[in-house]
C-alpha positions in Angstrom: 32.7 -27.6 53.7 30.0 -28.4 51.4 29.2 -32.3 50.6 30.0 -32.8 46.6 29.7 -35.9 44.8 31.5 -36.3 41.7 30.1 -38.8 39.2 33.1 -39.9 36.9 34.2 -43.0 35.2 37.6 -42.2 34.8 38.8 -41.2 38.4 42.7 -41.1 37.8 41.7 -37.6 35.8 40.9 -36.1 39.1 44.2 -37.1 40.9 46.1 -33.6 40.5 42.7 -31.7 41.9 41.6 -34.1 44.5 43.6 -32.9 47.3 43.2 -29.3 46.3 39.5 -29.3 46.2 39.4 -31.4 49.3 40.7 -28.4 51.1 37.5 -26.5 50.3 35.0 -29.1 50.2 34.1 -32.6 51.1 34.1 -34.6 48.0 33.1 -38.1 47.0 34.2 -39.7 43.8 31.6 -42.5 42.3 31.9 -44.1 39.2 28.2 -44.2 37.0 26.3 -47.4 37.9 22.8 -48.6 38.6 23.0 -48.6 41.9 23.7 -44.4 42.0 20.3 -43.7 42.3 19.8 -45.7 45.5 23.0 -43.9 46.9 21.6 -40.4 45.9 18.6 -41.3 47.7 20.5 -42.5 51.1 23.0 -39.6 50.7 22.2 -36.0 50.5 24.8 -33.9 48.6 24.8 -29.9 48.1 26.3 -30.0 44.7 27.1 -33.1 42.0 29.7 -32.7 39.1 28.5 -35.2 36.1 30.7 -36.3 33.6 28.3 -36.4 30.3 30.6 -38.7 28.4 30.2 -41.7 30.7 31.2 -44.9 28.7 28.1 -47.6 29.5 25.5 -44.8 31.0 23.3 -42.5 29.8 24.3 -39.3 31.7 21.0 -37.2 30.7 19.1 -40.1 31.8 20.8 -39.9 35.3 20.5 -35.9 35.2 16.7 -36.0 35.3 16.8 -39.1 38.1 18.8 -36.4 40.3 16.4 -33.9 39.2 13.6 -36.0 40.9 15.4 -37.0 43.6 16.5 -33.4 44.8 15.2 -30.7 42.2 17.4 -28.2 44.1 20.9 -30.0 43.6 22.8 -28.2 41.1 24.5 -30.5 38.6 27.7 -29.2 37.0 28.4 -31.0 33.7 31.7 -32.0 32.7 33.2 -33.2 29.2 36.5 -33.9 27.6 35.2 -32.3 24.4 33.8 -28.9 23.4 30.5 -30.6 21.8 28.3 -27.5 21.5 25.1 -29.5 21.1 26.4 -31.9 24.1 26.6 -28.6 26.3 23.2 -26.8 25.0 21.4 -30.2 25.6 22.7 -30.3 29.1 21.9 -26.9 30.1 18.6 -27.1 28.7 17.8 -30.5 30.9 18.8 -28.8 34.0 22.6 -28.3 34.1 23.6 -25.3 36.4 27.0 -25.1 34.6 28.9 -26.8 32.3 32.9 -27.1 32.5 35.2 -28.7 29.4 38.4 -30.6 30.9 41.2 -29.6 31.8 40.3 -26.9 33.9 41.9 -25.4 37.1 41.2 -25.5 40.6 40.5 -21.7 40.7 37.7 -22.3 37.7 35.9 -25.2 39.3 36.1 -23.8 42.6 34.2 -20.4 41.0 31.7 -22.9 39.2 30.8 -24.5 42.5 30.5 -21.7 44.8 28.1 -20.1 42.0 26.4 -23.2 42.0 25.9 -23.6 45.8 25.0 -19.9 46.1 22.0 -20.9 43.5 20.9 -23.5 46.0 20.7 -21.6 48.7 19.1 -19.2 47.2 16.2 -21.6 45.9 16.1 -22.9 49.4 15.2 -19.7 50.7 12.8 -19.1 48.3 11.2 -22.4 49.1 11.1 -21.3 53.1 9.9 -17.6 52.4 6.9 -19.2 50.2 6.1 -21.8 52.9 6.2 -18.8 55.7 4.4 -16.8 53.5 1.5 -19.8 53.2 1.7 -19.7 57.1 1.3 -16.3 57.8 -1.5 -15.6 55.3 -3.3 -19.0 56.3 -6.9 -17.7 57.3 -7.0 -20.4 59.8 -4.3 -18.7 61.6 -5.8 -15.5 61.6 -6.7 -14.2 65.1 -10.6 -14.4 64.8 -12.6 -15.0 68.0 -15.5 -12.6 67.5 -18.3 -14.0 65.3 -18.3 -11.1 63.3 -14.5 -11.7 62.5 -15.2 -15.4 62.0 -18.2 -14.5 59.6 -15.9 -12.3 57.6 -12.9 -14.6 57.3 -15.2 -17.2 56.1 -16.7 -15.1 53.2 -13.0 -14.2 52.1 -12.1 -17.8 51.9 -14.8 -18.2 49.2 -14.1 -15.0 47.8 -10.1 -16.1 47.4 -11.4 -19.0 45.3 -12.9 -16.4 42.6 -10.7 -13.9 40.3 -13.6 -11.2 40.9 -12.8 -7.5 41.9 -13.1 -6.9 46.1 -13.7 -4.2 47.9 -12.8 -4.1 51.7 -14.1 -1.5 53.8 -13.1 -0.4 57.4 -11.7 2.0 59.7 -7.9 2.9 59.3 -5.8 0.3 61.2 -8.1 -2.7 61.3 -6.0 -4.9 59.0 -7.3 -4.3 55.3 -4.0 -4.4 53.8 -3.3 -8.1 55.7 -6.3 -9.5 54.7 -5.8 -8.6 51.0 -2.5 -10.3 51.2 -4.4 -13.5 52.4 -6.9 -13.3 49.8 -3.9 -13.0 47.2 -1.7 -15.8 48.9 -5.2 -18.6 48.9 -6.0 -17.6 45.0 -4.8 -19.1 42.0 -2.7 -16.3 41.6 -0.6 -17.0 44.6 2.6 -17.6 42.8 2.2 -14.3 40.8 2.9 -10.9 42.3 1.2 -9.3 45.0 1.8 -5.2 45.0 0.3 -3.0 47.6 -0.3 0.7 46.9 -1.5 3.4 49.2 -3.3 5.8 47.0 -3.3 8.4 50.0 0.2 8.7 50.2 1.3 10.2 46.8 0.0 13.4 44.7 -1.6 12.7 41.5 1.4 12.7 39.2 3.7 10.5 41.2 0.8 7.8 41.8 -0.1 7.9 38.1 3.6 7.0 37.3 3.4 4.2 40.1 0.7 2.5 38.7 1.1 2.8 35.0 4.7 4.0 34.3 6.2 6.3 32.4 8.4 7.0 29.3 11.7 8.4 29.3 11.5 12.2 28.9 7.6 12.3 29.4 8.3 14.6 32.3 10.9 16.9 33.9 13.1 14.2 35.8 12.1 11.2 33.8 15.7 9.9 32.9 14.6 6.4 31.9 11.6 4.5 31.1 9.6 3.2 34.4 7.7 0.1 34.6 4.2 0.6 36.5 3.0 -1.2 39.3 0.3 -2.6 37.3 2.9 -4.1 34.5 5.0 -5.6 37.3 1.8 -7.5 39.0 1.1 -8.9 35.5 -1.4 -12.4 36.3 -0.9 -11.4 40.0 -3.0 -9.0 42.5 -2.7 -5.1 42.9 -4.1 -4.0 46.4 -5.2 -0.4 46.3 -5.6 1.3 49.8 -7.6 4.0 50.2 -9.1 3.9 46.9 -11.4 7.0 47.4 -8.4 9.4 48.0 -7.8 8.6 44.1 -8.5 11.7 41.5 -11.0 11.9 39.0 -8.4 11.7 36.2 -6.8 8.4 37.9 -10.1 6.9 38.8 -11.2 7.3 34.7 -7.9 5.6 34.1 -8.5 2.7 36.7 -11.7 1.8 35.2 -10.3 1.3 31.7 -8.0 -1.2 33.5 -11.0 -3.1 35.2 -12.6 -3.0 31.7 -10.0 -3.6 29.2 -7.2 -4.9 31.2 -5.0 -2.3 29.5 -3.4 1.3 29.6 -0.8 3.4 28.3 2.6 4.6 30.2 2.6 8.3 31.3 4.0 10.1 27.9 3.5 6.7 26.0 0.9 5.5 23.1 1.5 1.9 23.2 -1.3 -0.1 24.6 0.0 -2.5 27.4 -2.0 -5.4 28.4 -1.8 -6.8 32.0 -4.2 -9.1 33.6 -4.2 -8.4 37.1 -6.8 -8.7 40.1 -7.9 -5.8 41.9 -8.5 -5.5 45.6 -9.5 -2.2 46.9 -9.8 -0.8 50.3 -11.1 2.3 51.6 -11.9 3.6 55.4 -14.7 6.0 54.1 -18.4 5.1 53.2 -18.1 4.8 49.3 -21.7 5.4 48.5 -21.5 8.5 50.2 -18.6 9.3 48.3 -20.4 8.5 45.3 -23.5 10.5 46.1 -21.2 13.4 46.6 -19.8 13.3 43.3 -16.2 12.5 44.9 -16.2 9.1 43.3 -17.2 7.8 40.2 -20.3 5.8 40.3 -19.4 3.4 37.0 -15.9 2.9 39.1 -17.8 1.9 42.4 -20.0 -0.5 40.4 -16.9 -2.0 39.0 -15.2 -2.3 42.4 -18.1 -3.3 44.6 -18.5 -6.9 43.1 -17.4 -8.6 46.1 -17.7 -6.7 49.1 -16.5 -7.4 52.8 -16.5 -5.0 55.9 -13.7 -5.2 58.3 -15.2 -4.2 61.8 -13.0 -2.2 64.3 -11.4 -3.7 67.2 -13.8 -2.2 69.7 -16.4 -3.9 68.1 -14.8 -7.3 68.3 -13.5 -7.5 72.0 -13.0 -11.3 72.0 -10.0 -10.7 70.1 -8.2 -7.9 71.8 -6.4 -10.4 74.6 -5.2 -13.1 72.1 -4.3 -10.7 69.5 -2.3 -8.3 72.4 -0.4 -11.8 73.3 0.3 -12.5 69.6 1.7 -9.1 69.0 3.7 -9.0 72.3 5.4 -12.2 71.3 6.4 -11.1 67.8 7.5 -7.6 69.2 9.7 -9.4 71.8 11.1 -11.7 69.2 12.1 -8.6 67.3 13.5 -6.8 70.3 15.3 -9.8 71.7 13.5 -9.5 75.0 11.7 -12.2 77.4 8.1 -10.7 78.3 5.9 -13.5 79.5 2.7 -11.5 79.0 0.3 -8.8 80.6 -0.9 -7.7 84.1 -4.5 -8.4 84.4 -5.4 -4.6 84.7 -3.2 -3.9 81.4 -5.6 -6.6 79.6 -8.5 -4.8 81.5 -7.5 -1.5 80.4 -7.2 -2.7 76.6 -10.9 -4.1 76.8 -12.0 -0.7 78.3 -10.3 1.5 75.7 -12.0 2.8 72.5 -9.0 2.3 70.5 -9.5 4.9 67.5 -6.1 3.5 66.1 -7.3 0.0 66.1 -5.0 -2.7 65.7 -2.1 -0.6 64.3 -2.4 1.7 67.8 -2.4 -1.4 69.9 0.7 -2.7 68.3 2.6 0.5 68.6 1.3 0.8 72.2 2.4 -2.8 72.8 6.1 -2.0 71.3 6.7 0.9 73.4 6.1 -0.8 76.4 7.9 -3.8 75.6 10.8 -1.2 75.2 10.3 0.2 78.4 9.3 -2.8 80.4 12.2 -4.0 82.9 9.9 -6.9 84.3 8.9 -10.4 82.9 5.1 -8.9 82.8 4.1 -5.5 81.2 2.8 -3.2 83.8 0.2 -0.6 83.3 2.5 2.3 83.9 4.3 1.3 80.7 0.9 1.7 78.7 1.5 5.1 77.6 -2.2 6.2 76.5 -3.4 9.7 77.9 -6.8 8.3 77.4 -6.2 5.4 78.8 -5.0 6.4 81.9 -7.9 8.6 82.3 -10.4 6.0 81.8 -8.5 4.0 84.3 -8.1 6.3 86.9 -12.2 7.5 86.7 -13.0 3.9 87.2 -10.8 3.8 90.1 -12.5 6.5 91.7 -9.3 9.2 91.0 -10.3 11.8 88.1 -6.7 12.9 88.3 -3.9 11.7 86.1 -1.5 9.3 87.7 1.5 11.6 88.3 4.7 10.8 86.2 8.0 11.7 87.2 10.4 14.1 85.1 12.3 11.3 83.9 9.1 9.4 83.2 8.1 12.2 80.8 11.4 12.8 79.4 12.0 8.8 78.5 8.2 9.3 76.9 9.3 12.3 75.1 12.7 10.6 73.3 10.5 7.7 72.1 7.9 9.8 70.7 10.4 11.5 68.7 12.2 8.3 68.1 8.8 6.9 66.8 8.2 9.8 64.3 11.7 9.7 63.2 11.2 5.7 62.2 14.0 5.3 64.9 16.6 7.1 63.1 18.7 8.6 66.0 20.1 11.7 64.2 16.2 12.7 63.1 15.2 12.3 66.3 18.0 14.4 67.7 16.9 17.1 65.3 13.3 16.8 66.6 14.3 17.3 70.1 16.9 19.8 69.5 19.6 18.2 71.0 22.9 16.9 69.8 23.2 13.4 68.6 25.8 12.9 71.2 23.3 13.9 73.9 20.4 11.7 72.6 22.6 8.6 72.3 23.7 9.3 76.0 19.8 9.8 77.2 19.2 6.3 75.0 21.6 4.5 76.9 20.2 6.0 80.2 17.1 4.9 79.7 17.8 1.4 78.6 16.0 2.2 75.0 16.6 -0.2 72.4 15.2 -1.2 68.9 15.5 -4.1 66.7 16.4 -2.0 63.7 19.7 -0.8 65.2 22.7 -2.4 64.0 24.0 -2.6 67.4 21.4 -4.4 69.2 22.0 -7.3 66.4 
C-alpha cells in the first residue's frame, strides 16, 4: 500500500470514495493551510492529490512548494469544473495528471497507479545515474602501478575538455571502460554515451549503424533508421578498433569531425549532430598510416589527445587487487560465497603473460568460481594450459598435471557453454549431444550461471 496525501477543503465530497480507496492505499486527508508545507517536510508521501480550486489558498503556489520539497512526488490535480486554462497551467507547472469531479474509483486508481509508476521510474533513473557516477569514478579505478596512475591523471584532465581522444592499447586492457569514465566525468555526462566496435560489422552495416539509412535505400530497409551519431547528439561516441574502418567510412567520419554533419545512407538531407569522438585501437596507428591503411588526415584529427593503456603484464601491482575485485563481482552475480584465492593462484596470475589482459583474467576467474566448491579458489580450477605449464616447470615438473576424465569432461562442457554465451541448446549442438543430456551433465557437475533464470 502506498502512502498518499489528499489536500482538499471539501472533505465531505470524498465520503463515498474514502473506504474504497483505503482498500488499496493508505490515504491522509488534510485541508490546505499555512502549516501544510511543514507537514510535507516531516512526512514523506509517495503521491499527492491536490484540489486546484481551494477557497483560501493558492494551489499553484502550493504545487511549486511540493516540487521544491520532493521533486519526484507526482501531484494529481483535481477540479470540480472543466476549466481548460486551469488544467493546461497545472500540467505545465508540474502536475502529473488532472481529474474532474466526480470521478469513479476505477478512474482515480488508474491515475494513482500511473503516477506511482512514474515516481518509481524516476527514482530508478536517479539510482542508476548515481551508480553510474560511482562505477565511472576515476578515483575508484584500480590503478596501483605508476603507469596506470599517470594515465588516470591524464584522462582526468582530458575529460574536462571537449577534444577528440585516441586511446591505444592491446585488446582486453579496458579501453572501452575508460572511454566511459571520460564521458561520465565530462560536461556531456547527462547526454548519450554510445559504444560501437568497428571490427564487428561489415562496411555496409557499420555505415548504417553510424549514419542511419532512409527507407528503401537498400534491400531490407523497410523503414528509416536513425544512426548512432544522430542518437548521440550532444553526447559521446566511442569508436573501438577504429583502424578496422574502411577507407570510405574513414572519409565520412572525417567530415563528421570537421563539420559535425553527415547524410543517412540513401538520403540527401544534411544532418547536424554535435558529438565528441573517443577512438581506440589495438594497432599502432602510425604504422597503419605509413602502410596507407588509415587516412593520415583522419589520424591527425583523432590524435588530438592521446593516451596509451599499458597491458596487465606491465602493471603487476594491479593484478592482485583487480583479481579480488573481479572475484567479488562474479560471486555476487553467481550468488556464491568465495573469500579469495589460494597463494599459488595469485602467484600464478603474476607469472602468467596474459595475452588476453583483463578480459582473459575475468573469464578465467569466472570459470574458476563456477567450478570451485570451497571458500578459496584453488589452482586446479584455474584452467589455462599455459599457466599450468609454467607452474609445473617452476616446481621442477615439466609435465602437465594429470587431469581425470571427469575434469576434462567438465572443462569441455564449460568451454562449449562459454562459446555459446551460456545458451544450453546451442552448447548441446556444439557438443553433439541432446539438450537433455547436457542438462544432466550440468546438474552432475554443479555448473551454474547467473544468466539462467532457474538460478535466480
